[in-house]
VEXZAKE-234057 format. One record per residue (C-alpha): x, y, z. Coordinates in steps of 0.05 Angstrom, whole numbers, plus 32768, in hexadecimal, padded with zeros to 4 digits. Example, Ala and Ser with C-alpha at 12.3 -4.5 7.8 and 13.67 -1.06 7.14 Angstrom:
<recs>
80F67FA6809C 81117FEB808F 
</recs>
This chain:
<recs>
84C07D677F21 84CA7DA97F45 84AB7DEE7F48 84CF7E217F1C 84A97E617F20 84687E807F3D 84497EBD7F1C 84117EE27F40 83E87F1D7F29 83A87F387F46 83A27EFF7F79 838D7F197FBD 83C17F4D7FD4 83EF7F437F97 83D57F7C7F6D 84147F807F42 84337F467F1F 84687F237F49 84957EE87F38 84B27EB67F6A 84E87E897F4F 84F37E477F73 85377E247F77 85487DE07F93 854A7DDB7FDE 85237E048010 85017E467FFE 84E87E718037 84B07EA48033 84B27ED6806C 84937F18807E 846A7F3A80B4 84237F2780C4 83EF7F3C8091 84217F488059 84077F10802C 84357ED48039 83FD7EA2803D 83E07EC07FFD 841B7EA07FD8 84077E5C7FF2 83BE7E6A7FE1 83D27E7D7F9A 83F67E3A7F91 83BB7E157FAE 838B7E3D7F81 83B27E327F41 83B37DE77F4F 83677DE87F4C 834D7DF67F92 83027E027F8E 82F07E0C7FD8 82F17E557FEB 82FB7E428035 833E7E228023 83517E658003 833C7E8C8042 83057EAF801D 82B87EB2801E 82AF7EB07FD3 82DD7EA47F98 82D67EEB7F7F 82F87F067FBE 833C7EEA7FA8 83407F207F73 83657F5E7F8B 832F7F8C7FA6 83557FCE7FA5 83707FFE7FDA 836880477FE8 839980577FB0 838D801B7F82 834E80087F5D 83367FBF7F5E 834F7F907F28 83207F687EFC 83497F287EF8 83747EFB7F23 83A97ED17F01 83DC7E9F7F1D 840E7E777EF3 84377E3D7F10 84727E237EE7 848A7DDC7EF6 84C87DB97EDB 84B77D737EC6 84FE7D5B7ED5 84F07D117EE4 84B57D0C7EB4 84867D007EEE 844F7D247EC8 84317CFE7E8D 84457D317E59 847D7D3C7E27 848B7D837E3F 84C97D8F7E6A 84A87DCD7E89 845E7DD67E97 843B7E187EA9 83F67E147EC8 83CE7E547EC7 838B7E647EE8 83647EA47EDE 83267EBE7EFF 82FF7EFB7EE7 82D37F267F13 82997F167EE5 829E7ECE7EFF 82BE7EAF7EC2 82FE7E857ECC 832E7E5E7EA1 83687E2D7EA7 83A47E2C7E78 83D97DF77E70 84177E137E4E 83EB7E4C7E34 83B67E1D7E18 83707E207E35 835E7DE07E59 832F7DC47E8F 833B7DBB7EDA 83337D717ECE 836E7D727E9E 839A7D917ED4 83807D617F0A 838F7D257EDC 83D47D417ECE 83E87D417F18 83C37D017F2B 83EB7CD77F5C 84277D067F59 841C7D207F9F 840B7D657F83 83C57D817F8B 83A17DBA7FAD 838D7D8C7FE7 83C97D5D7FEA 83FF7D57801F 842C7D827FF4 840B7DC18010 84037DC3805B 83E97DFD8085 83EB7E0480D0 83A07DFA80D5 83A77DB980AD 83D27D9C80E5 83957D9C8113 83697D8380D9 839A7D4A80CE 839F7D378117 83557D3F8124 83447D1E80E1 83157D5780CF 82F07D4E808D 83147D0A8087 83557D2F8076 83817CFA8096 83687CC38067 836E7CF2802B 83B87CFC8039 83C47CB18044 83A17CA08003 83C97CD57FDF 840A7CB97FFB 83F57C727FED 83E87C857FA4 83A27C697FA4 83827CAA7F8E 83817C907F47 835E7C517F61 832C7C7B7F87 83227CA57F49 83197C677F1F 82EA7C4B7F53 82C47C8D7F54 82C17C8D7F09 82AC7C447F0A 82767C537F3E 82607C8D7F13 825C7C5D7ED8 82387C2C7F05 82067C637F18 81FF7C747ECE 81F67C2A7EBE 81C17C247EF5 81A07C627EDA 81A47C457E94 81867C047EAE 814E7C2A7ECF 81427C4F7E8E 81457C0D7E68 81137BEE7E99 80E67C2B7E91 80ED7C257E45 80DF7BDB7E47 80A37BE77E74 80887C1B7E44 809A7BF27E07 807A7BB37E24 803C7BDA7E36 803A7BF87DF0 804D7BB67DD1 80127B927DF2 7FE47BC87DDA 80027BC57D94 80007B797D94 7FB67B7B7DA5 7FAC7BB07D6F 7FD47B867D3D 7FAA7B487D4B 7F6B7B717D46 7F847B8E7D04 7F957B487CE9 7F4F7B2F7CFD 7F317B6D7CDE 7F557B637C9C 7F427B197C99 7EF97B2A7CA7 7EFC7B627C75 7F187B337C40 7EE07B027C4E 7EB07B3D7C4D 7ECB7B517C09 7EC47B0C7BEB 7E7D7B037C04 7E6B7B4B7BF2 7E837B3F7BAA 7E5D7AFC7BA9 7E1F7B217BC4 7E297B567B8F 7E2C7B217B59 7DEC7B007B74 7DC97B447B78 7DDF7B577B32 7DC97B157B16 7D867B1A7B39 7D7C7B627B25 7D8B7B517ADD 7D537B1D7ADD 7D257B4D7AFF 7D387B837ACE 7D267B587A93 7CE37B437AB2 7CD07B8A7AC2 7CE07BA27A7C 7CB17B6C7A60 7C797B827A8F 7C827BCA7A7B 7C797BB87A31 7C387B927A41 7C1C7BCC7A6A 7C2E7BFF7A35 7C037BD77A03 7BC77BD97A32 7BD27C237A3C 7BCE7C3179F1 7B8B7C0B79EC 7B6C7C327A26 7B857C737A09 7B5D7C6679C8 7B1D7C5679EF 7B267C967A18 7B2B7CBF79D9 7AEB7CA179BC 7AC47CAE79FD 7ADD7CF57A01 7AC47D0479BA 7A7F7CE979CC 7A7D7D147A0B 7A8E7D5279E2 7A527D4679B4 7A237D3A79EF 7A3C7D787A11 7A2C7DA379D4 79E17D9079D8 79E37D977A23 79F97DE07A1D 79B87DF279F6 798D7DD07A2A 79B67DF17A61 79A97E367A41 795D7E297A40 795F7E127A88 79887E4E7A9B 79567E7F7A7A 791A7E617A9D 79407E5D7ADE 79527EA77AD8 79097EBB7ACB 78EF7E947B06 79267EB17B31 79127EF87B1E 78CA7EE77B2D 78DC7EC97B70 79057F087B7F 78C87F337B71 789F7F077BA0 78D57F0D7BD5 78D37F597BCD 78877F5B7BD9 788E7F2C7C14 78C57F577C31 789C7F977C2B 78617F747C4D 788E7F5E7C86 78AC7FA47C8E 78667FC27C91 78517F8F7CC5 788F7F9F7CEF 78827FEA7CE8 783A7FE27CFC 784D7FBA7D3A 78817FF07D4D 784F80297D44 781C80067D70 784F7FFB7DA7 786680447DA1 781F805F7DA6 781380377DE6 785380527E04 7841809A7DF2 77FE80947E14 781F807C7E55 785380B47E53 781D80E97E48 77F780D07E86 783780D37EB1 7849811A7E99 780481347EAA 780881187EF0 784F81367EFA 7836817B7EE3 77FF817A7F17 783081687F50 785F81A07F39 782981D57F3D 781A81C17F84 786381C47F9B 786E82087F7A 783482267FA1 7850820F7FE4 789682277FD3 787E826C7FBE 785B82748002 789B82618027 78C282917FFB 789782CC800E 78A182C0805A 78ED82B88051 78F182F88028 78CE831F8060 790183068094 793A83178063 7922835E805C 7921836880A8 7968834C80AF 798083788075 796683B88094 798883A880D7 79C9839680B4 79C883D8808D 79C0840080CE 79FA83DA80F0 7A2583E080B2 7A1C842C80AE 7A30843280F8 7A6D840580EB 7A82842D80AD 7A7E846F80D2 7AA68453810D 7AD8843480DD 7AE2847780B9 7AED849C80FB 7B1E84678113 7B45846780D2 7B4C84B380D3 7B6584B0811A 7B9784788106 7BB184A380CD 7BBA84DE80FD 7BDF84B2812F 7C0C849380F9 7C1D84D880DD 7C2D84F38122 7C5884B58132 7C7F84BD80F1 7C8D85068102 7CA084EE8149 7CD184BA812C 7CF084EE80FF 7CFA851C813A 7D1884E28162 7D4884D28129 7D5B851B8123 7D65851F816E 7D8F84DF816E 7DB984F68134 7DC5853A8154 7DDA851B8196 7E0684EA8170 7E298523814B 7E338546818E 7E51850981AF 7E7E84FB8172 7E9885428172 7EA5853E81BD 7ECA84FA81B7 7EF28513817C 7F06855281A2 7F1B852781DE 7F4184F681B2 7F65852D818D 7F79854E81CE 7F94850B81E8 7FB9850181A7 7FD9854581AE 7FF0853381F4 800D84F081DD 802F851181A2 804F854481CF 8068850E81FE 808184E181C5 80A4851A81A4 80CB852B81E3 80DC84E281ED 80F184D781A4 811B851581A6 814184F881E1 814684B481BE 816084D5817F 819B84F181A6 81A884AC81C3 81A5848B817E 81D884BD8163 820884AC819C 81FC84628194 820984668148 824D84848155 825F844C8186 824584168156 826F8432811C 82AD842D8147 829A83E6815C 828F83D28113 82D483EA8100 82F183C4813B 82CC83838129 82E0838980E0 8329839280F3 832483568122 8305832B80EA 833B833E80B9 8370832C80EC 835082E780F8 834B82DA80AD 839482EC80A6 83A682BD80DF 837C828780BD 83A1828F807B 83E3828C80A1 83CB824E80C7 83B4822B8087 83F682398066 841A821F80A4 83EC81E180A6 83FB81D3805C 844581DB8069 844181AF80A8 841981798082 844F8177804C 848581758081 8460813E80A8 845781168068 84A2811C805A 84B1810980A2 848280CE809D 84A380B8805D 84E780C0807F 84CB809A80BC 84B08063808F 84F1805F8068 851A805F80A9 84EB802A80C6 84F27FFF8088 853D8007808B 853C7FF780D6 85107FBA80CA 853D7FA38092 857B7FAD80BD 855A7F8C80F9 85447F5180CE 85897F4E80AF 85A87F5480F5 857B7F1E8111 85887EF180D5 85D37EFE80D8 85D37EF58124 85AE7EB4811B 85E07E9E80E6 861A7EB28112 85FD7E918150 85E87E51812C 86257E5180FE 85F77E4280C4 861D7E22808B 86577E0B80B8 86697DC380C9 864E7DA28108 86937DA38128 86977DEE8122 86527DF58140 86667DC68179 86A57DED818A 867D7E2E8187 86517E1581BF 868E7E0A81EB 86907E508205 86CD7E448231 86F57E3481F3 86D97E6081BC 86D57EA281E0 87187EB881C2 87177E8D8183 86F17EAC8148 86E47E8D8105 87077EA880C8 86C47EBD80AA 86B77EE880E8 86F77F1280E8 86F37F2E80A2 86C37F558077 86C47F778034 86997FA38006 86597F837FEE 866F7F7C7FA6 86AC7F527FB9 86897F237FEB 867A7EEC7FBA 86BF7EEB7F9B 86E37EEC7FE0 86B57EB77FFD 86BE7E897FC1 870A7E907FC7 870C7E898013 86D87E528015 870B7E1C802D 87217E498067 86E17E69807F 86D47E2F80B0 87197E3780D1 871D7E4E8119 87547E818129 877B7E738168 87B67E978186 87DC7E59819B 87E37E128183 87CC7DF781C7 87887E1481BD 87817DEF817C 87957DAE819F 87617DBB81D5 872B7DC481A1 873F7D85817B 873D7D5D81BC 86F87D7881CB 86DF7D638186 87007D1F818C 86E17D1181CF 869C7D2581B8 86A37D038174 868B7D438152 86B77D438115 86F27D6C8101 87057DB58101 873E7DE080E4 87657E168108 87927E5180F6 87C97E5C812B 87DD7EA5812E 88207E96814F 88347E6E8111 882D7EAB80E4 885F7ED68109 88977EC180DA 886D7EC3809A 88817EF68065 88517F01802B 88677F0A7FE3 88707F517FCB 88357F707FAA 88377F757F5F 881B7FAD7F37 87E77F9C7F00 87C07FCA7ED3 877D7FA87EDF 878A7F847F22 87937F967F6B 87A37F6C7FA9 876A7F4A7FCE 87867F618011 87747FA87FFE 872B7F957FF9 87237F6F803A 87197F91807D 87357F6D80BC 87557F7980FF 87A07F8980FB 87B07F4D8128 87997F2080EF 87C47F4380BB 87F87F0C80B4 87C17ED880AF 879C7EFE8078 87DD7F0A8053 87EA7EBF8054 87A47EAD803C 87A17EE28006 87EA7EE17FF3 87F17EEF7FA9 87A57EF57FA0 878D7F2D7F73 87497F477F5B 87497F4E7F10 871C7F7C7EE9 87167F677EA0 87227F287E78 874D7EF57E9E 87657EDB7E5B 87947F177E58 87BA7EFE7E96 87FC7EDC7E84 87F97E927E88 883A7E8B7EB1 88237EBD7EE7 88267E9B7F2B 87F37ECA7F4B 87A97EBA7F56 87767EE67F33 872C7EEC7F47 86F67F117F21 86CC7F427F48 868D7F1A7F3D 86AE7ED97F55 869D7EB67F14 86E77EA67F04 87237E947F2F 87647E8B7F08 87A37E6A7F22 87E27E5B7EFC 87CE7E157EEA 87837E167EF6 87447E3D7EE9 87047E367F12 86C07E587F12 86787E527EFE 86337E6C7F12 862D7E947F52 85F97E797F83 85C27EA57F9F 85DC7E9D7FE6 86267EA27FD8 864B7EDA7FFC 86237ED3803C 86587EB3806A 86917EE4806F 868D7F20809C 86507F0880C2 866C7F1F8105 86867F6080E8 86457F6A80C4 86217F5D8105 86487F948127 863A7FC480ED 85F17FB280EC 85EC7FBC8138 860C80008132 85E1801280F6 85A27FFA811B 85B580278155 85BD80628127 857C80528104 8557804B8147 8573808E815C 856080AD811A 851B808C811D 851080A98163 852580EE814B 84F880E9810F 84BE80D2813C 84CA810C816C 84CC813C8132 848C811D8115 846981228159 847E816C8160 8464817B811B 842481548127 841881798169 842381BB8146 83F581A5810E 83C1818E8140 83C881D08165 83BE81F78124 838381CC8111 836581D58156 836B8220814D 832A8222812A 832D82638104 82EC825480E1 82C782568123 82EC82968136 82DD82B480F2 829482A080F6 829082BD813C 82B282FD8125 8286830180E8 824882F68113 825F832B8145 826E835C810C 822B834B80ED 82068355812F 822883998139 821983AC80F1 81D1839680F8 81CB83BC8138 81E983FA8116 81B883F480DC 817E83EA810E 819284278138 819C845180FA 8158843C80DF 8137844B8122 815884908124 813E84A080DF 80F9848680F2 80F984AF8132 810D84EF810D 80D684E380DA 80A484D48111 80B685178136 80AA853D80F5 8069851980E9 805385258131 805B8572812A 8033857280EA 7FFF85458109 7FF885748146 7FE885AF8119 7FB3858680F4 7F9485708136 7F8E85B88150 7F6B85CD8111 7F3B85928116 7F2B85A38160 7F1885EB814C 7EE985D28116 7EC9859F8146 7EBF85D4817C 7E9A8602814C 7E6E85C88134 7E5F85B6817C 7E4885FC818D 7E1885FB8152 7DFB85B68162 7DEB85C081AD 7DB085F481A4 7D9485CB816B 7D94858D8196 7D6F85B081CF 7D3885CA819F 7D2E85858180 7D28856681C5 7CEF859781D9 7CCA85878198 7CD3853D81A5 7CB3854181EA 7C77856881CD 7C6D85338196 7C7184FB81C8 7C36851A81F0 7C0B852181B3 7C1A84DB819B 7C0784BE81DE 7BC484E381DF 7BB184CD8199 7BC6848681A8 7B96848281E3 7B5D849E81BA 7B6D846D8181 7B6B843381B2 7B24844881C8 7B0B844F8181 7B28840C816E 7B0083EA81A6 7ABF840A818D 7AD083F78145 7ADC83AF8159 7A9783AB817E 7A7183C78142 7A97839A8113 7A83835D813B 7A398372813B 7A3A838080F0 7A5B833D80E2 7A278317810B 79EC833A80E8 7A0D833180A5 7A1182E680B1 79C682E380C1 79B7830B8082 79DF82DD8055 79C0829F8074 797A82B98067 798C82D18022 79A6828C8011 7964826E8029 793B829C7FFD 7968828E7FC1 796182437FCD 791582487FCC 791682717F8C 7943823E7F6B 791682047F80 78D882297F66 78FB82347F23 790E81EA7F20 78C681D47F2E 78AB82047EFA 78DC81EA7EC6 78C781A27ED6 787D81B37ECD 788C81D67E8C 78B4819A7E72 787B816A7E85 784981967E5E 787881987E22 7880814C7E23 783481427E26 782B816F7DE9 7864814D7DC2 784D81077DD3 780481177DC0 781B81307D7C 784780F27D71 780E80C57D86 77E080E47D52 781580DC7D1B 781F80927D2E 77D480847D29 77D280A37CE2 780F80797CCB 77EF803A7CE7 77B080447CBC 77DB80517C7D 780580127C87 77C77FE87C92 77A97FFE7C50 77EB7FF17C2B 77F17FAB7C47 77AD7F967C2C 77BE7FAA7BE3 78027F867BE6 77E27F447BFA 77B87F427BBB 77F37F4F7B8D 781D7F197BB1 77E77EE47BA3 77ED7EF37B59 78387EEC7B5A 78337EA77B7B 78077E8E7B43 78397EA67B0E 78717E837B33 784E7E3F7B2F 78487E467AE3 78927E567ADB 78A87E1D7B08 78847DE97ADC 78A97E037A9E 78EC7E007AC4 78E07DB97AD9 78D77DA27A92 79187DC47A7C 793D7DA57AB6 79257D607AA3 79407D677A5C 79827D847A76 798E7D507AAA 797D7D177A7B 79B47D307A4C 79E17D3A7A86 79D67CF27A9E 79EB7CD77A5B 7A2B7D017A5D 7A397CEB7AA5 7A337CA27A8F 7A647CAD7A57 7A937CD37A86 7A8D7C9A7AB8 7AA17C697A83 7AD97C987A70 7AF17C9E7AB8 7AF07C527ABE 7B1C7C4C7A81 7B487C847A9A 7B4E7C627ADD 7B637C227ABB 7B977C497A93 7BAF7C6B7AD4 7BB67C257AF2 7BE17C137AB8 7C097C537AC1 7C127C427B0B 7C287BFD7AF8 7C597C1A7AC5 7C727C4A7AFB 7C797C127B2C 7C9E7BE87AF9 7CC97C237AE7 7CD97C2E7B31 7CEB7BE67B38 7D177BEE7AFC 7D377C2C7B1A 7D3E7C0A7B5D 7D617BD17B3A 7D8F7C027B17 7D9C7C277B59 7DAB7BE77B7D 7DDA7BD37B46 7DFB7C187B4A 7DFE7C117B96 7E1E7BCE7B91 7E4E7BE87B5D 7E5F7C267B87 7E677BFD7BC7 7E967BCC7BA5 7EBD7C077B89 7EC17C2D7BCA 7ECA7BF47BFB 7EF47BC47BD2 7F0B7BED7B96 7EEA7BBA7B68 7ECC7BCD7B25 7E877BAC7B1E 7E897BA87AD3 7EC97B7F7AD7 7EA97B507B09 7E6A7B477ADD 7E937B397A9E 7EBA7B037AC4 7E7A7ADD7AD6 7E757A9C7AAF 7E367A777A9B 7E447A427ACE 7E4F7A767B05 7E107A997AEF 7DE97A597AFA 7E087A527B3F 7DF77A9B7B50 7DAE7A8E7B3E 7DAB7A577B73 7DCE7A807BA9 7DA47A957BE5 7DAA7AE17BE3 7D8A7AEB7C27 7DBA7ABC7C49 7DF57ADA7C25 7DDD7B217C37 7DD77B0C7C81 7E1E7AF17C80 7E387B327C62 7E117B5A7C96 7E2D7B307CCE 7E747B3A7CB5 7E667B847CAD 7E4A7B877CF3 7E877B627D0C 7EB57B947CEA 7E8E7BCE7D07 7E8F7BAF7D4D 7EDB7BA97D48 7EDE7BF57D49 7F177C1F7D2D 7F577BFA7D1F 7F9F7C117D19 7FB47C007CD2 7FFE7C0B7CE6 7FF87BDF7D23 801A7BA37D03 80547BCD7CEA 80597BF37D2C 80567BB17D53 808E7B937D2A 80B97BD27D34 80AD7BD77D7F 80B97B8C7D87 80FB7B947D63 810C7BD07D90 80F87BA87DCD 81267B6F7DB9 815E7BA27DAE 81547BC37DF2 81517B7F7E15 81957B717DF4 81AE7BB57E0C 81947BA57E52 81BA7B647E53 81F87B8B7E3D 81EC7BBE7E75 81E47B867EA9 82267B687E90 82467BAD7E93 822C7BB67EDA 824A7B737EEE 828B7B887ECC 828A7BCA7EF3 827F7BA47F34 82BA7B787F23 82E37BB67F12 82D17BD77F54 82E47B977F78 83277B957F54 83337BDF7F62 83217BD67FAB 834E7B997FAF 838A7BBB7F8F 837D7BFC7FB4 83767BD67FF7 83B77BB07FEB 83DB7BF07FD5 83BF7C178010 83D27BE08042 84197BDD8027 841F7C298028 83FF7C2D806D 84317BFC808A 846C7C21806C 84517C658084 84477C4580C8 84907C2F80CA 84A87C7380B1 847B7C9780E3 849A7C72811F 84E07C828107 84D37CCB80F6 84AA7CD68135 84E17CBC8162 85147CE6813C 84EB7D24814B 84DC7D108193 85047CDA81B8 85187C9381A6 84EE7C7481DC 84AE7C9A81CC 84717C7181BA 844B7C7F8179 84227C598148 83ED7C5F8111 83B87C2A8107 83767C1C80E4 83387C188110 831C7BE380E2 83557BBE80BD 83237B948097 830B7BD28072 834B7BF98064 832D7C278031 82F57C3F805F 83137C3580A4 83267C7180D0 83717C7B80DB 83867C848123 83C67CA98138 83E77C96817A 841D7CC58194 84397CBE81DB 84787CE781E6 84A47CCD821E 84897CDC8263 84417CE9824A 84057CBD8244 83D27CE7821E 838C7CCA8215 83887CE781D0 83AF7D0E819C 838B7D4E81AF 83AB7D4D81F5 83F07D5B81D6 840C7DA081D6 840C7DCC8198 84557DBD818A 844C7D738195 84117D728166 84397D968131 84747D668138 84447D2B8136 84237D4580F7 84697D5380DA 847E7D0D80EA 84407CF280C7 844A7D1F808A 84947D0D8083 84827CC4808B 84577CCC804E 848F7CF2802B 84BD7CB68039 848A7C8A8016 847A7CB97FDE 84A37CF97FDB 847D7D347FC2 84A07D5C7F8C 84987D997FB7 847C7DA87FFC 845E7DE98015 845A7DF78060 84327E348075 84487E4880BB 84467E0080D2 84817E0E8101 845D7E448127 844D7E1A8165 84947DFD816B 84C97E14819C 85127E1D818A 85267DD5819A 84EE7DB88170 84F97DEB8139 853F7DCF812F 85227D88812A 84EE7DA180F9 85227DC680D0 85527D8B80D0 851F7D5B80B5 850B7D8E807F 85547D97806D 855D7D4C8067 851F7D45803A 85317D828010 85627D577FE8 85287D367FC5 84F17D6A7FC9 84E97DB47FC6 84D27DD58006 84AE7E188008 84A57E308050 847C7E6B8067 84987E7C80AC 84A37EB180E1 84D87E878105 851F7EA080FF 853D7E5A8108 85137E4180CE 852A7E7D80A4 85737E6A80AF 85687E258091 854C7E418050 85757E488012 854B7E817FF4 851E7EB28019 84E77EDA7FF9 84D07F148024 84877F29801D 847D7F71802F 84497FA88026 846E7FE78012 842C80017FF9 83F27FF38029 83C97FB98010 83FA7FA67FD8 84287F6B7FE3 846D7F6B7FC4 84A47F367FC2 84ED7F447FD5 851E7F0B7FC9 85587F027FFA 85937ED57FEB 85AE7EBE802F 85F07EAD8011 85FD7EF68005 85F57F028050 86257ECB8065 
</recs>
């Protein structure tokens, strides 16, 4: 199994699809730092199923998708395909070639494909199980993993050992078995939970089932006894029914007899009632007459009583009137006395009032005359003051007008002065503005010209910048191209120099002699003295292959010396060309062919080697066309240009051309050419750099010449000058307009001053006259005011005297009025008393007359009432006789009715008995219906069927059954059923089902327990086999490690690997002991970086010796090694490359020389990795 091809697209820096083909042997991947070499290793690790982003040097999986550059947009998918040739059928599949593809989309979706068919990661993992191929196996080793391996970080050391021992499948089986064991334990827990729930439910259902069974048994017993009770009840009710029917017939007969008697009695009562009605009418007539007579008596008695009451009232009223008359007479007498005293007091008060009134009238007349005089004086004063105020107002207004006129005249004169001054100043400024405008116009023209010049320079500069940018871009491209060529030539030079120095591809003897400087300084190899065009290299090298390892010496003695050196050192054999021997050699003449030409014409060499080259290439021709056209008997040798065919007279050789063929010849010559070409390229590169720097400086200078700032400054300066020009021009126009306005204003002011002076002359005399009048009025107002003040004092004194006298007058007047009012009141009271006496005397007389009339009427009424009482006695005797007859008849009827009621009562008793019997009959029927319905509802039994099935014998037994006892038994069973509560009718069925399920789950539990025991046994077997396999592999790796370690270091060096706990090989830590000669490190970490790398290499190759990986990938593992250790590292890789493919990512030139194919990773476009294959054989 070997890698055939790797296709990458969109993975990290590989934006475009690249293809890397892998051949047998060693493939090198080289390139500068950051170009994407390790991304190739990451892609292989990723396509093999790596899931940890840290192993892919990324924070998240999405970051492995190409994320774009300045010129490239991000891709949406990363895809890697790895093609593997299944040559030895190591993979469990029928396909000879397998392609694994992994895709990741930016949306997060991913997919795996196996030969184009979608599959799972598990399928790919299972495919490579125990083949030594995986994303985390020892087939892919990075430099960082060396430390992880030596430090046993994340248990990586054990992982590699287990992979090499081939126990991964056991671990996987154990893991799967443990997973099954966990699942089994989980299943057992679930089974236990189910059994717990089932047992809990089963106990409940069992209890319910037993309760249901008991319930059904009791219910069956209840049914039987209920039916028996129903039969007893029906039998009893039948007997009762027959007995009741017999009683009803007997009672009905009695009822008929009583009904006949009742009819007879009712007929008798009707006859008696007819005679009773006549007697009742007679009684009623007499009763009505006596009632009328009694009513008449009651009427006379009522009138008599009314008269007596009226008489009593009149007597009481007469007594009351007499008392009231006496009181009113006494009151009238007292009133007359009071009136006389009041009238006397009134006369004296009236006299005093008249005196006060006369005094008040005198004071009032004086007050009124004083008031009139004062009022007149006040009117005169007010009038004079009003005139005085008018004069003051007129005087104020006149003075105000005078002052205003004077101020206006002063102001106008000042304004004229200012206008004159301003006009002279503005005239001078106007001349200055005109001069300044001329200067500003010239400055504007100058600034505009300067701005145009700067803009022109800016346009020129921009054009020059654009031209320089294009030139710089071209120079940069040339510089890049020259740099790439120089890098390529330097790399080629270094590679070729390394090949020349190390004699890569030459036998050990040649290399040994090459190191003997004292011998080889004048002895070149044949491959070093010749060269040829590129297209002929492969053909020439294939033909000269047997001679390319020959040393060329001048004399035979030198060849002997070299042979002796090799013999003494036991370094093998070597071949020599002796130039002296070719002095006498003569080559065959050159023949002319249409499609062929001599090989000596193609090869370039030093003339001193002419004879030698003529000997080697004697009769050798390059043929263009089909070699079949060459004659068969031609003794010359013909070679095709491609090197595919070589035809001799009796033989034909050829075949495929290797990738590295054509790399040996002309190495030294090529080295000289490359050195010369590198010198020329360095010189050219320096010239291009100087040219680029000159252009860049010029461009920087042009860019620093910031025309925009200069233009803005010029524009601002021009704008400022223009603004100043406009401002000056505006001011000039304003000043001219202001001078014109000032002249006009001056004329207006002079006119206004003349008018104001005339008005002032008119107002001054008027003001003086008004002022004299005002002074006169002020004297008069003052005189009148003093007089008014005196009169007001007199008026106030007289007003006070009048008010005081007026108060006395009103007080006395009120006293007189009060006396008059009291006299009137007394007089009215006396008059009312006299009127009451008169009225009461008249009423008293009327009452006495009415009393005499009533007394006479009462005496006549008593006589008539005696007569009526006598008539009433006569009528009552007649009424009593009629009542006796009536009530005698009525007694007879009552006796008959009593007999009738007695008979009716007896008939009602019979009716009640019939009703009772009928109720009993109905109750019996209802009970029968109830029994029938209960049997139908509870037991679904038809009562009629039960009754029809009763035999005579059973009927006799039913008659002797104790109904009460049977009813008590049924009630007890019913109560028992009720006390049992609700039952689950499905409990029995559910209990049987759950019991069956319980038995099944118990069986399953037993099976799980057996399966668990089987899994434990399997784990024990796996651990046993794995432990044995691991111990065997560990011992073999240990042996290989000692041998490989000593081959990389020294034979006497001490090293070992051991288990810290040999009793637990599958869990024990693995210790590495490495002690190079002369050192005693306490731990593996005390070794140098190179020693660590060699130790890890020894350990890895020890595992390869046990279980060779189909391919191995080393990512810069050789970085810490020096040249001596690099050779050891390369030698061991070369020896192992026979069985495994090796892919090495390296920077080391020595490692590069050991590779068969080199893939260069470069970034022609920034951020985009590309692959350039190099066949080293073409450089040989």
